[in-house]
N, C-alpha and C positions, 0 to 999 in steps of 0.2 A: 622812320621805319615803324610800321605797325605790325603787331603780332597777328598771325592768322588764327582765328578762333574756330571752334567747332562748326560755326555756321557761315564761314567765309570761304568763298570759292577761290581756288588758286590755279595758276597755270604752272607748267613744268617743262623744263628742257633737259630731260635726262638722257643718258646714252641709250641709243636704240638697240634693241635686241630682236633678232629676227624671229618670226613666228606669228601666228594669228593674233591679232589684237595688239601688236607691238606699238602701233601708232596711237592707240587709244589712251586718252588721258583719264585719270581717275575722276570719278564724279565729284561734284561739289561736296565737301565734307558736311555731315549732318550733326546736329546736336545730339548728344547722348545724355540720358537722364542719369541721376546718381545711381539708381537701381541697376541700370544696364552696365554702368561702369563697375559696380560691385560684382555683377554676374561675370563680366569679362575677367575681373581679378580673380574670382573664384575658379574659373576655368584654368587660368594660369597657375593656380595654387594646387591643382590636382597632383602634379609630380611631387612637390614637397610634402603634401599630405600623405601620399601613398608611400613615400620613402621614409620621411623623418619620424612620423608617428610610430613606425615599426622599429626604428633604430634601437631604442632602449631594450627591446625584447629579443634582439639577436642572440645574446648569450643564453637566454631562456629557451629559445627555439632550438638552439644547438643541443641543449640537454634534453628537452622534451621529445625531440624526434630522433635522438641518438645518432646524430650526424656530425661530422667534423665541421669546424668553422668555415673552411674553404667551401664546403658544399652549401652551407646555409647562406654564405655571401652570394651564391649564385641566384638566390631569390631576389636579391637586389639587381644583379646583372641582367637576368632575364626580363625583369620588369622594365628596365631601362632599354634593353634591346627591343622589346616589344613596342615601346613608345617611339623608338627610332624607325622601325619598319612601318608601324601604323601611320606615321605622318606621311611617308612616301605614298601610301594608298589614299589617305583622306584628303591630303592637300590638293592633288589634281581633281579628285571627285568634287571638292568644293568649288573649284574653278568652273566645272562643267554644270553642276546641278544647284549651285548656290551654297550658302553657308549653313542654313538652318537644318535641312533634312539630314545631311551626314553627321552633323553635331548631335542631334537628338538620338540617332541610331547608335552612335558611339557611346553616348552616356548611358543608354539602357544596357548595352553589353558590359560596360564597365561595372555597373551595379551588380549584374549577375555574376561576373567573374570574381568580384570582391566577396560576395556572399559565399562562393565556392571555396575561397581561401579559409573561411571559418571552419569548414568541415574537412580540411586536408588532413590525411592520416599519416603522411610520410613526407619527407623532404622532396622527393621526386614529384609528388602530386602538387605540393605547394609551389614548386618551381614552375610546373606547367600552368597552374592557375594564375600565377603572377605574370607569366608571359602573356596570357590572354588579357589580364587586367591592363598591362602596358599597351597592348595593341589597341584596345578600346579607348583607354585614357588619352591616347594620342590625339583623338578628335578635338578634345577641349583645348589642347595646347596649340595645335596648328591653326585651328579656325579662329581662336581668339586673336592671334597675331594677324591673321588675314583680315579680320573685321576691323582691327585698328587701322590697317593700311587702306581699307575701303573708306573709312571715315575721316582720316587725318592725313596731313602731308607736312613735310619740312619740320620746322621748329616745333609746331604743334604736335606732330607725331612723337618727337623725342620727349616732349614733356608728358604726353599721355603714357608712353612706355614707363617713364619714371613714376607716374601715378599708379600704374599697374604694379610696379615693383613694391610700392608702399602697401598695396592690398595683398598681393601674393606673398610679400615678405613677412606678413603676420603669420602665415602658415608655418614656416620653419621655426618661428619663435615659439608658437604655442604647441605645435605638434609633438615635439619630444616631451614637453611638460605634460600634455594630455596623455601621451603614451605611458610615461612613467607612473602617472596617477592611476591609469587603468590597471597597470600591473600590480598596484597595491590592493585591488579588490577582485581581480580575476587574472586569468593567464593571458598569453599572447593572442589567443583567438578573439578575445574581447576587443583588441585593437581593430581587427577587421570588421567586427560588428559595427563599431563606430564609423569606420570608413564607408560601410554600406549605407548607413543612415545619411551620412553627408552626401554621398552620391545620389541618393533618392531626392533629397531636398534640392540639390543643385540642378538635377534634371527637370524637376517641376518648375524651378525658376526660369530655366532656359526656355521651356515650353510656353510659359506665360508671358515673358517679358522681352525676349530677344527676337526681333523681327529680322527679315531678310535684308542684308546690306549690299548684296551683289545683284544689280538689275540684270534681267535677261539679255539686254543688249551687250553687256560686257562679259558674258559667259562664253566659254570655249565649247564648240559643238563637236570637236573631234573625240576620238577614243584614246586607247592606250598609246598608239603610235604618236599621235600629236602631243600627248602628255610627255612622253619620253623625249620628243623633239624639243619641246619647250624647256625641259630640264637641261638638255644638252646645250641649248643656246644660253641658258642662264649660267651654266658652268663655264662656257666659253668666254664669258666676261671676266677678265683677269681680276678686276677690282672687286666684283661681287664675290668671286671665289676666294679672294684674299680675306675679305671680311668673314666669309663662311668659315675659313680655317681658324681665324682669330677667335671667333666665338666658340668653335668646337674645342680647340685646345684650352681655352680659358675654362670652359665648363668641365673638361676632363680633370683639370687641376682642382676644381671645386668638388667634383665627385670623388676624387681620390681622398679628399678630406672627409666627405660624407660617409664613404664606405669604411675607412680605416679608423675614424675617430672613436667609435664605440669601444674598440679593442685597445687603441692607444691610450685613451683617457681612463678607461675602467680597468683594463688588464695590466697595462704597463705602469700607470701612475696610481692605481688603486682607488680611483674615485668611485663613488656610488652612482647608481643610475640617476638619482636626483641631481647630484653635482654635475654629471655629464650633461643632463638636460638643461641645467642652468647655464653652463658654459656655451652650449650649442645655441641657446636662446640669445645670449649676449652677442655672440658672433653674428647671428641673424639680424639683431637690432642694428649692429654696426653696418651691415649691408644695406638695410632699409634707410638708415640716416644718411649715409653717403649717397645713396640713390636719390634721396629727396634734395640734398644739397646740389646734386648734379642737375636735377630737373628744375628746381626753383631759383637757383643762383647762377650756375655755370652756363646752362643752355641759353643761347642767344647772346652771351657775352664772351664765351670762350669756344673756339672751334671744337666740334665733336671729335675730330681726329686728334687734337691736342689732349682732350680729356681721355680719349681711349689710350693714347700712348702713355700718358701718366699712370693710368690704372694698370696697364701691363707691366710697366717698370716697377711699381710697388709690389705687384704679385711676385715678380722675379726676385726682388730683394727679400721679401718675406720667406719665400721658398728656400732661398739660399741660406738664410738664417736658421730655418728649421733643420736643414740638412746638416749644418755645422753643429747644432745642438744635439741632434739625435745620434750623430756619429761619434760624439765624445770629444770633439775638438776643444770645447770649453769645460771639459770634465763632466762630472755628474750634475745635471740640471734638474730642477723640480718642475712641477706642473705649471707654475705661474709664467715663466718665460716662454715655454712651449705654447701655452694658451694665448699669450700676447702675439706671438708670431702667427698663429692661426687666425686671430682676430684681424690683423692687418690684411692677411690674405683674403679673408671672407669680405671684409668691408670694401676692399678695392674692387670687388666684383660689381659694386654699385656704380662704378664708373664705366666698367667694361661692357656689361650686358645691354643696358639701354642704348648705348652709343653704337654697339655692333649691329643690333637689330635695325636701328633707324638708318644707319649708313648703307646697309645692305638693301633694305626694302625701298629706299628712295630710288634705287636704280631699276625697280621692277614693278611699275604701276600696273602693267598689263597682265601679270601672272602672280598676284600676291599669294594665292594658295600654294602654287608650286614652289615659289621662292621660300615661303614659310616652311614648307615641307622639307626642302633641302637644308635650310638653316637648322631646323629641329632635328632632322635625322642625323646630320653630321655631329651635332653636339651630343646626342644620346648614344650614338654609335661609339664615339671615342670615349664617352663616359663609361660605357659597358666594358670597353677594353681596359680602361684604367682600374676598374674595380678589382679584378682578381690580381693585378700586378702588385697592389699595395700589401697583399698578404703572402707574397712569394717566398719571403724569408721567415715565415712563422708569425706568431702572435706576440712575440716578446721584444720586437724592435720596431721603431718608427722610421728607420732609414728608408725602406722601400717607399713609404708614403711621401717622404720628402724628395726622394729622387724622381718619382713620377711627377710631383708638383713642379719641381724646378725644370724638368725636361719639357713639360707642357708649356710653362711660362716662356721658356726660350724659343720654342717652336712658334708660339703665338706672336712673339716679337719679330721673329724672322719673317713670318707670313705678312705681318703688318708693314714692315719696312720694305720687303722684297716684292710684294704683290700690290698692295694698296697704294703705296707711294703718293701720299696726299700732297706732297710738295710739287708733284708733276702735273696734277690735275687742274689745268687752267680752266677758267670759266665757272669755278665753284668758289663759294665763300667759305670761311672757316667753319661754318656750321653744317657743311655737307649739303648745302642747297646750291642748285645750279644758278647760272646768271639769269635765266629766264624766271626762275622761281623767286629770285631775290627782289625782283621788281614788285612783287605783291606782298612782301613781308613788312 
């Protein structure tokens, strides 16, 4: 068995989904330069940059804009909701017009929206600008994932997603640290100044280095009706929908941590912004390291579904432990055991996210943009729902965060076992590759 590389053509025998282009096979994967790989990683880093660099400033924004914490948390929720809605728009656009033009347009609007956040004078204006920032930033997320599907297949795609996790995973490691250091010399507005500069640089790199990856022959010529029909057909595939829900619930558990952790770690356990940033960075390093173990060691040796199931089980165990600790079952616990539980939960995402994306996109070579949009929209939509739920009981208890995380983990496991049913899918190997594709590996 030889591994398919970036320059190796592959055949594929995936389940057919009705709609224009359903019988079209992906073009032969092309080699990507290191710079293009970094650019794709940068595009996937837009969400953690937009979210995590801003996290240490949440208590300061609450005081500066004279708004309650629940209102300020909506600046996270609306940005996430914007990223969900934006992907539904940009994904089908990229299937029709190619990847490059929608991506450049989205990045330009992202830069403008981020600059507007700098001058926001009220929580309501900041919420509105963050919504626009999310809508535009969605272009980078959905198109980067579609470009990977254009260029790679099978095991190679799983490994490339793990590589992207290494690149994009640096963002949540350094973003809170950068954010906390920015707060040492300026206020929360300086965070958005830095994000604006990052957006400008990334837009220039996309314009100079990222060429079109979807040839005209594989583009969809239809309008809104055909785009909706394609999405309907994708959702009618039970297995694809199962992986979609697994990824969505997994991300919701992750975002419950992202949204609640500034208040849990700083307000409940009394940690400084710098300590919070350090812990957040360690958790992100755990996610990156596990993702690399997955890509370099497990992929090709252990079935993707087995890896995914293990990751989901670990998330459920960690969330259950957090709920027991936060509800007082073990008495009064300090920051260290809670931080350990959060570390396990975050690190396990390194098994779940690359596997989910790969297994879902393997089934959709004819509509990578629309499939990527559905995957991204579902994750950000459920994440935006999870965000306000973690603060429903106030800022002095971590129980809501743990309840949301455990509920999401259980629902992800139920979706995996009830809809994906990997043990029933004959003709596929343990790595999520079909029998036809296995001949080329």
